[in-house]
C-alpha positions in Angstrom: 11.9 -26.7 7.2 14.6 -25.1 8.3 12.8 -23.2 11.0 9.3 -23.5 13.0 7.0 -21.5 10.3 4.9 -20.1 13.4 7.9 -17.8 14.4 7.6 -16.3 11.6 3.8 -15.2 12.2 4.2 -11.9 14.1 7.3 -10.5 12.2 5.8 -11.1 9.1 2.3 -9.8 9.8 4.0 -6.6 10.7 6.2 -6.5 8.0 2.7 -7.3 5.8 1.4 -4.1 7.4 4.4 -1.8 7.0 4.7 -2.6 3.3 0.8 -1.7 2.9 0.9 1.7 4.9 2.4 3.4 2.3 2.5 7.3 2.0 -1.3 7.7 0.6 -2.6 6.1 3.7 -1.1 8.4 6.3 -3.2 11.1 4.1 -6.0 9.4 2.6 -8.0 8.1 5.9 -7.5 11.8 7.7 -9.0 12.9 4.8 -12.2 10.7 5.0 -12.5 12.2 8.7 -12.0 15.4 7.9 -14.5 15.6 5.2 -17.1 13.7 6.5 -17.2 15.5 10.0 -20.1 13.9 12.0 -20.8 11.0 9.7 -17.1 9.8 9.9 -18.1 6.5 11.1 -20.2 5.3 7.7 -17.3 7.1 5.6 -14.7 5.2 7.2 -16.5 2.0 6.5 -16.8 3.0 3.1 -12.8 3.3 3.2 -12.4 0.5 5.1 -13.8 -2.3 2.5 -11.4 -1.5 -0.7 -8.5 0.1 1.5 -7.8 -3.0 4.2 -10.8 -5.8 3.5 -10.3 -6.0 -0.3 -6.5 -6.3 0.3 -7.0 -9.2 2.9 -9.3 -11.1 0.1 -6.7 -10.3 -2.6 -3.9 -12.4 0.0 -6.0 -15.3 -1.0 -5.7 -16.5 -4.6 -1.8 -15.3 -4.3 -1.4 -18.0 -1.5 -3.6 -20.2 -3.4 -1.1 -20.0 -6.6 1.9 -20.3 -4.0 2.9 -17.0 -4.3 3.1 -16.7 -7.9 1.8 -13.6 -9.3 2.3 -14.9 -13.2 0.2 -18.0 -12.5 -2.7 -15.2 -11.3 -2.6 -12.8 -13.7 -2.0 -15.8 -16.3 -5.5 -16.5 -15.8 -6.9 -13.9 -18.0 -4.5 -15.4 -21.0 -0.9 -15.7 -21.5 -0.5 -12.3 -23.3 -3.2 -10.3 -21.6 -1.4 -11.7 -18.4 1.8 -10.3 -19.2 0.5 -6.7 -20.3 -1.5 -6.7 -17.1 1.7 -7.8 -15.1 3.9 -5.2 -16.6 1.3 -2.6 -16.7 0.6 -3.2 -12.6 4.5 -3.6 -11.8 5.6 -0.4 -13.6 2.6 1.5 -12.1 3.3 0.5 -8.5 6.9 0.8 -9.0 9.4 3.5 -10.6 6.7 5.3 -12.7 3.6 6.2 -10.6 3.6 4.7 -6.5 7.0 5.0 -5.7 7.7 8.5 -6.9 4.4 9.4 -5.1 5.5 8.2 -1.9 8.7 10.0 -2.5 6.8 13.4 -2.9 4.5 13.0 -0.4 7.3 12.2 2.1 8.9 15.6 1.4 5.7 17.3 1.5 4.6 15.9 4.5 8.4 16.1 6.1 9.0 19.6 4.7 8.1 21.5 7.6 10.7 19.5 9.4 13.5 20.0 6.9 12.8 23.2 5.5 14.8 24.5 2.2 15.9 20.9 1.1 15.1 20.6 -2.3 12.9 18.0 -3.4 16.0 16.5 -5.8 18.3 16.4 -2.7 15.4 15.0 -0.8 15.0 12.2 -3.3 18.5 11.2 -3.5 19.2 10.9 0.0 15.6 9.0 0.5 16.3 6.2 -2.2 20.1 6.0 -1.0 18.5 4.7 2.5 16.1 2.7 0.4 19.1 0.7 -1.0 21.4 0.3 2.2 17.9 -1.3 3.7 17.2 -3.4 0.3 20.1 -4.5 -1.2 20.4 -7.6 1.1 17.6 -8.8 0.1 16.9 -11.7 3.1 16.9 -9.0 5.6 14.0 -7.0 4.6 11.3 -8.9 6.2 13.3 -8.8 9.8 14.0 -5.1 9.0 10.4 -4.4 8.4 8.9 -6.7 10.8 11.1 -6.3 13.5 12.3 -2.5 13.3 10.5 -0.1 11.2 6.6 -1.7 11.8 7.3 -1.0 15.2 8.3 2.2 15.0 6.0 3.1 12.5 3.2 1.8 15.2 3.8 3.3 18.3 4.6 6.5 16.5 0.8 6.6 14.9 -0.8 5.5 18.4 0.7 8.3 20.3 -0.8 10.6 18.0 -3.8 8.5 17.8 -4.2 8.4 21.3 -3.3 12.0 22.3 -5.7 13.1 19.5 -8.5 10.8 20.8 -8.2 12.4 24.6 -7.9 16.2 23.5 -10.6 15.7 20.7 -13.5 18.7 20.9 -16.3 18.9 19.0 -17.1 18.3 15.1 -18.9 19.6 12.2 -22.4 18.0 11.2 -22.2 16.4 7.6 -24.7 17.9 5.6 -23.9 14.8 3.0 -26.2 11.9 2.9 -24.7 8.5 4.4 -25.2 6.7 1.3 -23.2 9.2 -0.8 -20.6 9.1 2.0 -20.4 5.4 1.9 -19.8 5.3 -2.0 -17.6 8.0 -2.3 -15.0 6.6 0.6 -15.3 3.4 -1.0 -14.5 5.0 -4.0 -11.6 6.8 -2.5 -10.5 3.8 -0.5 -9.0 2.8 -3.9 -6.3 5.4 -3.9 -4.2 3.2 -1.3 -3.8 0.9 -3.8 -3.8 -1.4 -1.3 -5.0 -4.4 -3.3 -2.7 -4.1 -5.9 0.0 -4.0 -2.8 -1.5 -7.1 -1.3 -1.2 -8.8 -4.7 2.5 -8.5 -5.5 3.9 -7.9 -1.4 2.2 -11.2 -0.7 4.0 -12.9 -3.5 7.3 -11.6 -2.6 6.6 -12.2 1.3 6.1 -15.8 0.1 8.9 -16.4 -2.3 11.4 -15.0 0.8 10.2 -17.1 3.4 10.5 -19.9 1.0 13.9 -18.9 0.8 14.5 -18.4 4.6 12.3 -21.3 6.0 13.9 -23.9 3.3 10.3 -25.2 1.9 10.6 -28.0 0.4 7.7 -30.7 0.9 4.2 -30.1 0.3 3.4 -30.4 4.2 5.8 -27.7 4.3 3.8 -25.2 1.9 0.4 -25.8 3.5 2.0 -24.7 6.7 3.5 -21.6 5.0 0.1 -21.1 3.4 -2.0 -20.8 6.6 0.8 -19.0 8.2 1.2 -16.5 5.1 -3.0 -15.9 5.7 -2.6 -15.2 9.3 0.3 -12.9 8.5 -2.0 -11.0 6.4 -5.2 -10.9 8.3 -3.0 -9.6 11.6 -1.3 -6.8 8.8 -4.8 -5.6 7.5 -6.4 -5.8 11.2 -3.8 -3.4 12.5 -4.5 -1.3 8.8 -7.7 -1.3 10.1 -7.4 -0.1 13.6 -5.0 3.0 12.0 -7.3 3.7 9.4 -9.9 4.2 11.6 -7.8 6.2 14.3 -6.5 8.4 11.5 -10.1 9.1 10.4 -11.2 9.8 13.6 -8.4 12.4 14.1 -9.0 13.8 10.7 -12.9 13.9 12.1 -12.1 16.1 15.2 -9.2 18.1 14.6 -9.2 18.6 11.0 -12.1 21.0 10.4 -10.0 23.9 10.2 -7.6 22.5 8.0 -9.6 23.1 5.0 -7.4 25.1 2.7 -4.5 23.2 3.2 -2.7 20.8 0.8 -4.0 17.0 0.6 -0.3 16.1 1.3 0.5 18.3 4.5 -2.8 17.5 6.6 -1.4 14.6 8.3 1.6 16.7 9.3 -0.3 19.9 10.8 -3.0 17.8 12.4 -0.5 15.7 14.2 1.6 18.7 15.2 -1.6 20.8 16.4 -2.0 17.5 18.2 1.5 17.1 20.1 2.4 20.6 19.6 6.1 21.2 18.0 7.9 19.0 20.7 6.5 16.3 19.1 7.9 16.8 15.6 10.1 13.6 16.1 7.4 11.3 16.6 5.3 13.1 13.1 8.9 12.7 11.5 9.3 8.9 12.8 5.6 7.9 11.5 6.2 9.8 8.0 9.3 8.2 7.5 8.7 4.8 8.6 5.2 4.7 6.5 6.7 6.1 3.3 10.3 3.9 3.5 9.0 0.9 4.4 6.5 0.8 1.4 9.1 2.0 -1.0 11.5 -0.9 0.3 8.9 -3.8 -0.4 7.9 -2.2 -4.1 12.1 -1.7 -5.1 12.7 -5.2 -4.0 9.2 -6.7 -6.0 10.2 -4.5 -9.0 13.9 -5.2 -8.9 12.8 -9.0 -8.9 10.5 -8.7 -11.8 13.5 -6.9 -13.9 15.4 -10.0 -13.3 12.9 -12.4 -14.1 12.1 -10.3 -17.6 16.4 -10.8 -17.9 16.1 -14.5 -17.1 18.7 -13.6 -14.0 21.1 -12.1 -16.4 20.6 -9.3 -14.4 21.7 -9.2 -10.8 19.5 -8.4 -8.0 21.3 -5.6 -7.1 21.7 -4.0 -10.4 18.3 -4.3 -11.0 17.9 -2.7 -7.9 19.8 0.0 -9.0 18.0 0.5 -11.9 14.6 0.8 -9.9 15.8 3.1 -7.9 17.2 5.5 -10.6 14.1 5.5 -12.5 11.9 6.3 -9.2 14.2 9.2 -8.7 13.5 10.5 -12.6 9.8 10.2 -12.3 9.7 11.9 -8.6 11.0 15.1 -9.9 8.4 15.8 -12.1 6.1 16.6 -9.3 3.1 15.0 -7.2 0.7 17.3 -8.7 1.1 16.0 -12.2 1.9 12.6 -11.2 -1.6 12.4 -9.3 -3.6 14.0 -12.2 -2.2 11.9 -14.7 -2.5 8.5 -13.1 -6.0 8.5 -11.1 -8.2 7.6 -14.8 -5.8 4.0 -14.2 -6.7 3.6 -10.8 -10.7 4.0 -11.2 -10.7 2.0 -14.4 -8.3 -0.8 -13.2 -9.8 -1.9 -9.9 -13.1 -3.3 -10.8 -11.4 -5.8 -13.1 -8.7 -6.4 -10.5 -11.4 -7.1 -7.7 -13.0 -9.7 -10.3 -10.2 -11.6 -11.1 -9.2 -11.6 -7.5 -12.4 -13.4 -6.6 -12.7 -15.7 -9.9 -9.1 -17.1 -9.6 -10.6 -18.0 -5.7 -13.6 -19.4 -7.4 -10.8 -21.2 -9.8 -8.2 -22.6 -7.2 -11.2 -23.8 -4.5 -14.2 -25.0 -7.0 -12.3 -25.4 -10.4 -14.1 -22.2 -12.1 -13.1 -21.9 -15.2 -14.5 -18.7 -16.7 -12.2 -15.9 -16.0 -11.0 -14.1 -18.8 -13.9 -13.0 -20.5 -15.7 -11.4 -17.8 -12.5 -9.8 -16.5 -11.3 -8.2 -20.3 -15.3 -7.2 -20.5 -15.1 -5.4 -17.2 -12.1 -3.8 -17.8 -13.3 -2.8 -21.4 -16.3 -1.8 -19.7 -14.7 0.4 -16.8 -12.5 2.2 -19.7 -15.5 3.3 -21.6 -18.0 4.4 -18.7 -15.0 6.2 -17.5 -14.2 8.6 -20.5 -18.0 8.6 -21.4 -18.6 10.3 -18.1 -15.9 12.8 -19.1 
């Protein structure tokens, strides 16, 4: 092994945090607190289960599969697994999640860049993404040593100032059980379980190349370090979620008429004042850019695998960013409405697959395909039956 794998622990943990903490992660936890009011602790706990605890669990089967998400999804059969990979990656890539991040970034940064159209913003944002991602070997260092620290510092400044300037909050009329369940489901919207599965795969792949991992002992060390880094990343994720939910509960009650995507910027400026706009801008830009960087890398590598490496990484990356730019300009509202059913339908099956693959790898459990596909079919029927 080229270097001591332990020296990569903190940068990798910070990189995983910044990969998972994207545009939705800025607006969703704040809305959890804003709507729950005085009952924000139970609402936040429900949100954390699906937005932080499940992503940590999602790291485990990918680590057990040595970073190979093809093996993970292959447990439901070759053809269903291939279809699932294609659907999931196009969904979290240029079809939905990447365009959503661009749209939310534009909405959040609009107060600081008045008059800039979505088209111009998209071009600039994706050009910056290309500059960060075109040299794949540097991605973890850029995310873990530059972008993640800037993101964490800016977020904690907002949260700490919000804590010390908090007044009172409204008493919630919603029952604790309802709040927990609604925010458990609401946590799906972060898509962090999807992110954890594919991001951990790309992280392990990049670390294998950087550290020249070859022996079985090296692979075991890398697996242990990968889980520790994931635990660090999701711990930081949880801390930030709790902090954002808190300031949403104590500073967001008067902002019910504001668009969901604009709440973070509005509350942050309310807390810091106009002089804090640079801090808010850094938080938004780092959160959104870091996740797009990770997603662009994952999808570009997927395109390469589809062409059996006949397509260069750079060409695949440019193709990914062009497709994202096209989708981004459909508008955020359309994207959210169109793909929300997929989020609700796919999650139960993905959660079940995650646990069953862990059982398969650790205890030899073999019954995976039928339960997962049946769960997906049942979720589909129940969703549209309710409609």
